[in-house]
C-alpha positions in Angstrom: 61.5 80.5 62.4 61.5 82.5 65.6 59.5 85.6 66.4 61.2 88.9 65.6 60.3 92.0 67.5 60.1 95.2 65.6 62.3 98.1 66.9 60.6 100.8 68.9 61.4 103.6 66.4 59.5 101.9 63.6 56.3 103.9 63.6 53.3 102.0 62.2 49.9 103.1 61.2 47.3 100.3 60.9 44.0 100.9 59.2 41.1 98.6 59.6 37.6 98.9 58.1 35.3 96.3 56.6 34.1 98.3 53.7 35.7 101.2 51.8 34.1 104.4 50.6 35.0 106.3 47.6 35.0 110.0 46.8 35.6 112.2 43.8 39.3 112.7 43.2 40.7 116.1 42.3 43.6 114.4 40.4 41.6 112.5 37.8 42.8 114.7 34.9 46.4 114.4 36.0 46.4 110.6 36.1 44.8 110.5 32.6 47.8 112.3 31.2 46.3 115.8 30.6 48.9 118.6 30.7 49.6 120.0 34.1 51.1 123.3 35.1 54.8 123.1 35.7 54.5 123.2 39.5 57.3 121.5 41.4 56.4 118.1 42.6 57.9 119.0 46.0 58.9 115.8 47.7 62.5 114.8 47.2 63.2 117.5 44.7 66.6 119.2 44.6 66.7 123.0 45.1 68.9 123.3 42.0 66.8 124.4 39.1 68.4 122.0 36.6 67.3 119.0 38.7 63.7 120.1 39.2 61.1 117.9 37.7 57.4 118.7 37.2 54.5 116.3 37.5 53.7 116.9 33.8 57.3 115.8 33.1 56.5 112.5 34.8 53.2 112.1 33.0 55.1 112.4 29.7 57.8 110.0 30.7 55.5 107.4 32.1 53.2 107.2 29.1 55.7 104.6 27.8 56.7 102.8 31.1 58.6 99.9 29.5 61.1 102.3 27.8 61.9 104.2 31.0 65.6 103.5 31.6 65.2 104.1 35.4 62.5 101.5 35.8 63.3 97.8 35.8 60.8 95.0 36.3 62.4 91.9 34.8 65.5 90.0 35.9 68.4 92.4 35.9 70.1 95.3 37.7 70.0 99.1 38.0 72.5 101.6 39.4 71.7 100.7 43.0 69.7 97.4 42.9 69.2 94.0 41.4 66.0 92.0 41.0 65.2 88.4 40.1 62.2 86.2 39.9 61.8 82.5 39.3 58.7 80.5 38.5 57.8 77.7 41.0 56.3 74.4 40.2 52.6 75.4 40.2 52.1 77.0 36.8 52.7 80.5 35.5 54.8 82.8 37.6 52.4 85.1 39.5 55.1 87.2 41.2 56.1 90.7 39.9 58.6 93.2 41.1 59.9 96.7 40.2 62.6 99.2 41.0 62.1 102.7 39.8 65.1 105.1 40.4 64.7 108.8 40.2 61.0 108.0 40.9 59.9 111.6 41.7 63.3 113.2 41.7 66.9 112.4 42.2 67.5 110.4 45.4 64.0 109.1 45.4 63.5 105.3 44.6 60.4 103.2 44.5 60.6 99.4 45.1 57.8 96.9 45.1 57.1 93.1 45.2 53.7 91.8 44.3 52.6 88.2 44.8 49.4 87.3 42.8 47.0 84.5 43.7 44.0 83.0 42.1 43.3 82.1 38.5 44.2 85.6 37.3 46.7 86.5 40.0 49.5 87.0 37.6 47.6 89.6 35.7 46.6 91.4 38.9 50.2 91.5 40.2 51.4 93.0 36.9 48.6 95.6 36.8 49.4 96.7 40.3 53.1 96.8 39.5 52.5 99.1 36.6 49.7 101.2 38.1 50.4 101.7 41.8 53.6 103.8 41.3 51.7 106.2 39.0 48.9 106.6 41.6 51.5 107.4 44.2 52.9 110.1 41.9 49.5 111.5 41.3 48.3 111.6 44.9 51.6 112.9 46.2 51.5 115.8 43.7 47.9 116.5 44.7 48.7 116.4 48.5 51.8 118.4 48.2 50.1 121.1 46.1 47.4 121.5 48.7 50.0 121.9 51.4 52.0 124.5 49.5 49.0 126.3 48.0 50.2 128.3 45.0 53.9 128.2 46.0 56.5 126.2 44.2 58.8 125.5 47.1 60.6 122.2 46.9 61.9 120.0 49.6 65.3 118.3 49.6 65.4 114.6 49.4 67.0 114.2 52.8 64.9 115.6 55.6 67.7 115.6 58.2 68.6 118.9 59.8 71.5 121.0 58.5 71.8 122.9 61.7 68.7 125.0 61.4 65.7 125.2 63.8 65.2 121.8 65.3 61.5 122.4 65.9 61.0 123.5 62.3 62.9 120.5 61.0 60.8 118.2 63.1 57.6 119.8 61.8 58.8 119.4 58.2 59.5 115.7 58.8 56.1 115.2 60.5 54.5 116.9 57.5 56.2 114.7 55.1 55.3 111.6 57.1 51.7 112.7 57.1 51.8 113.5 53.4 53.2 110.1 52.5 50.8 108.2 54.8 47.9 109.9 53.1 49.4 109.3 49.7 49.8 105.5 50.4 46.3 105.2 51.8 44.7 106.9 48.8 46.8 105.1 46.2 46.1 101.7 47.6 42.4 102.4 47.8 42.3 103.8 44.3 44.2 100.8 43.1 41.6 98.4 44.5 38.7 100.4 43.2 40.2 100.3 39.7 40.6 96.5 39.9 36.9 96.2 40.9 35.7 98.1 37.9 38.2 96.7 35.4 36.3 95.5 32.3 38.7 92.7 31.3 40.1 91.4 34.6 38.1 89.2 36.9 39.3 89.9 40.5 36.4 88.2 42.3 38.6 85.3 43.4 42.0 86.6 42.3 44.3 89.2 43.9 47.8 90.2 44.9 49.9 91.2 47.9 52.0 94.4 47.8 55.1 95.4 49.8 56.2 98.8 48.6 58.9 101.2 49.7 59.7 104.8 48.7 63.3 105.7 49.7 63.6 109.5 49.9 67.1 110.4 51.1 67.5 108.8 54.5 63.8 108.1 54.9 61.8 105.0 54.0 58.1 105.2 53.6 56.4 101.8 53.4 53.0 100.5 52.5 52.2 96.9 52.9 49.3 94.4 52.4 49.5 90.7 52.4 52.4 88.4 53.3 55.3 89.6 51.1 57.9 91.2 53.3 60.7 93.8 53.5 63.7 93.6 55.7 66.8 95.7 56.4 70.4 94.5 56.6 72.3 96.6 59.1 75.4 96.5 61.3 75.1 96.4 65.0 77.4 97.9 67.6 79.8 95.0 67.2 79.9 95.5 63.4 78.0 92.3 62.7 75.3 92.1 60.2 71.8 91.8 61.6 68.3 91.6 60.2 65.6 94.2 61.0 62.1 93.4 59.8 60.4 96.4 58.3 57.0 95.1 57.6 54.6 92.7 59.2 53.1 89.7 57.5 49.4 90.4 57.6 47.9 87.0 58.4 44.3 86.2 59.4 45.2 85.0 62.8 46.8 88.3 63.9 44.5 89.5 66.7 43.5 92.8 65.1 43.0 91.2 61.7 41.0 88.3 63.1 38.8 90.7 65.1 38.0 92.7 62.0 37.2 89.7 59.8 34.9 88.1 62.4 33.2 91.4 63.0 32.4 91.5 59.3 31.0 88.0 59.5 34.0 86.3 57.8 35.4 83.1 59.3 39.0 82.4 60.3 40.2 78.8 60.7 42.8 76.4 59.5 42.3 73.1 57.7 43.0 69.9 59.6 46.0 68.9 57.4 47.6 72.3 57.9 46.8 73.6 61.4 49.5 76.2 61.3 47.9 78.1 58.3 44.8 80.1 59.3 42.6 81.2 56.4 39.7 83.5 55.7 36.4 81.8 54.6 33.0 83.0 53.5 30.2 82.9 56.2 28.1 80.7 54.0 30.6 78.4 52.4 34.0 76.7 53.0 35.6 78.9 50.4 37.9 80.4 49.3 40.4 79.9 52.1 42.6 83.0 51.7 45.8 82.8 53.7 46.0 86.6 54.1 44.0 89.3 55.8 44.6 92.1 53.4 45.1 92.1 49.6 44.2 93.8 46.3 41.3 92.1 44.6 39.6 89.1 46.2 36.3 90.9 46.1 34.4 87.8 47.1 35.8 88.5 50.6 35.8 92.3 50.7 32.5 92.4 52.5 33.7 89.9 55.0 36.7 91.7 56.5 39.5 91.4 53.9 40.7 94.9 53.1 43.2 96.6 50.8 44.1 99.3 53.3 47.9 99.3 53.7 49.8 99.2 56.9 52.0 102.4 56.6 55.3 102.9 58.4 58.3 105.2 58.3 61.9 104.3 59.0 64.9 106.6 59.2 68.1 105.1 57.8 71.5 105.5 59.4 75.0 104.8 58.1 74.8 101.4 59.7 72.1 100.3 57.3 73.5 98.6 54.2 70.7 97.1 52.1 67.0 96.4 51.8 65.5 93.1 50.7 61.9 92.8 49.5 60.6 89.3 48.6 57.5 87.3 48.1 56.5 84.6 50.6 58.1 81.9 48.5 61.4 83.1 50.0 60.2 83.7 53.5 58.5 80.3 53.8 61.9 78.6 53.7 64.5 81.3 54.8 64.6 83.3 57.9 65.3 87.0 58.0 68.8 86.3 59.4 69.5 83.8 56.7 68.5 86.2 53.9 70.8 88.9 55.3 73.7 86.5 55.6 73.2 85.4 52.0 73.0 88.9 50.5 75.9 90.2 52.6 78.2 87.4 51.4 77.5 87.4 47.6 80.5 87.6 45.4 79.0 90.5 43.4 76.1 92.7 44.4 74.4 92.3 41.0 74.0 88.6 41.7 72.4 89.0 45.1 68.8 88.6 44.1 69.5 85.6 41.9 71.6 83.8 44.5 68.9 84.4 47.1 66.2 82.9 44.9 68.6 79.9 44.2 69.1 79.4 47.9 65.3 79.5 48.5 64.8 76.9 45.7 67.3 74.6 47.4 65.6 75.0 50.7 62.2 74.1 49.1 63.6 70.9 47.8 65.3 70.1 51.1 62.5 71.0 53.5 59.4 70.2 51.4 60.4 67.5 48.8 56.8 66.5 48.2 55.5 70.0 47.8 55.5 72.2 44.8 57.9 75.1 45.2 56.3 78.5 45.2 57.2 81.4 42.9 59.9 83.6 44.3 60.6 87.3 43.6 63.4 89.4 45.2 64.5 93.0 45.1 67.8 93.9 46.7 68.4 97.7 47.1 71.9 98.7 48.2 71.8 101.9 50.3 75.2 103.2 49.5 74.2 103.6 45.9 77.0 101.4 44.5 76.7 98.5 42.1 79.2 96.2 40.3 80.6 96.8 36.9 78.8 95.3 33.9 81.7 92.8 33.4 81.2 91.5 36.9 77.5 91.3 36.1 78.1 89.2 33.0 80.3 86.8 34.9 77.3 86.0 37.1 75.2 84.8 34.2 73.4 88.0 33.2 74.3 89.1 29.7 74.2 92.6 28.4 71.3 91.5 26.3 69.3 90.9 29.5 70.2 94.4 30.7 69.1 95.8 27.4 65.8 94.0 27.6 65.1 95.7 30.8 65.7 99.1 29.4 64.1 98.7 26.0 60.9 97.0 27.3 61.4 93.9 25.2 60.1 91.7 28.0 59.2 88.1 27.7 55.8 88.3 29.3 52.3 88.8 28.0 49.3 90.3 29.6 47.5 87.0 29.6 50.5 85.2 31.0 51.0 83.0 27.9 49.4 80.0 29.6 46.6 79.0 31.9 47.0 76.6 34.8 45.1 75.5 37.8 45.6 77.7 40.7 47.7 75.9 43.4 47.4 76.0 47.1 50.1 77.3 49.4 51.2 77.3 53.0 52.5 80.4 54.6 55.1 80.6 57.4 55.6 84.0 58.8 57.6 86.0 61.3 55.4 88.0 63.5 56.1 91.0 65.6 55.2 91.1 69.3 53.4 94.3 68.5 50.7 92.3 66.8 49.7 90.8 70.1 49.4 94.2 71.9 45.8 94.6 72.9 46.4 98.4 73.5 47.6 99.1 70.0 45.3 101.5 68.3 43.4 100.4 65.2 43.3 103.5 62.9 40.1 104.3 61.1 40.0 104.4 57.4 40.8 107.8 56.0 38.7 109.6 53.4 40.1 108.9 50.0 40.0 110.6 46.7 40.1 107.9 44.0 39.0 108.8 40.6 42.6 108.9 39.6 42.8 105.2 39.8 44.9 102.9 37.6 44.5 99.4 38.8 43.5 98.4 42.3 45.4 95.6 43.9 43.4 93.7 46.5 43.5 90.2 45.2 42.5 87.9 48.0 41.7 84.7 46.2 42.4 81.6 48.2 42.8 79.7 45.0 46.5 80.4 44.7 47.5 80.4 48.3 45.6 77.8 50.1 48.2 75.2 50.9 51.7 74.3 49.9 51.3 70.7 51.0 49.4 69.8 47.9 46.5 68.5 49.9 43.2 68.2 48.1 41.2 71.3 49.2 37.7 72.2 48.1 37.9 74.9 45.5 35.6 77.9 45.9 32.0 77.3 44.8 30.1 80.5 44.0 26.6 80.2 42.7 25.0 83.0 40.7 22.7 83.8 43.7 24.6 84.6 46.8 23.0 85.3 50.1 21.8 88.9 50.4 23.3 91.0 53.1 21.4 93.8 54.8 
């Protein structure tokens, strides 16, 4: 897979610190479900009174997430998207995905793919899937309230100018960009803090990636950690479909990532039998061998350079942009960005796009790595024109109306404990890397101050147990004694 250079207008904020600090959140009561005054949420809300939604409305509707008809997280479709996941050959499926339409208001959609790793990676991925969107809601409400003071002015979902003052419109867009950046940073940090303190979930050697997008009108706001990826299918000047990579696979060998890890006494090197897969190792032991530089969980490596601070970016959509694909690395390890766009753009029905893409990845796994165990695959396809096939077309593709009903009723065939326990398997990761990653002049942002008592479940799972190698080589599993070297 060749290198793909990110477009110039993709503005990216990278954050890098070894350790995170916490501060008291002003939103703790809101996340816990206490009543909140009916102040307008602000971002993405329509000016028409009948379409206004308050944060307390969302608190009420999200108390029973599985019954929310606008939120799908198992194989199926929504008004504008389809999602599909398939278990690999390494045990329980540790991937999770979600599409939440009318997330904060009409014309606002949240999408996410989460790839767990380690012995409890499947639990971490599901916790993050369920909790992270609520954290985004809470912190966005808090930040927007601070900006507006006591006012209840709402923004429209689309921030493009309608012929008003260009400077004022530009300032509004900059404010929204700053507000979303702050919201993503706080939410990811709060998520990881929650995972660290979770009483029933051991995240010491388990974790999860997260590639998340909030589509607000013509704006995409993205937060990403790990090596799951988002791409955009768009038409070029010749009316041909092209792939645009929206996020960067955050691997340990990226110069800025490797520098941070080594500065925090972590080690980065690849095993002899997989020289193309750099991993993160403890300073005092050849474990756990995490193939990512950022993740939720993986607290055994959090003092040694692995962080949960997301890379935030903003993208402005145009009429040439047709769809977005989010997927775990089980897809990207065997399919290029261009191949994924070609597959999705040529499906017989849109509602079958995610399933066909996973099927294509499965065939490539068998062809390219016949002796390796196929990785789990999870895919979200979001069509930007808001159109989807009829249900009859959907049934023809192998999805019954019962499947659709299960998504909306919450009768999901998954349990919190995953229903089974299997040895974590090791995986190889092939990534497309942006030329920006090798830019020595690119600024490393400092970690922002974060309020995070309103935490649901933090997602920084960096356990190398479930992502060490896909070549099924015998790798030393992490050994952690009760007494670990003390650090000053």
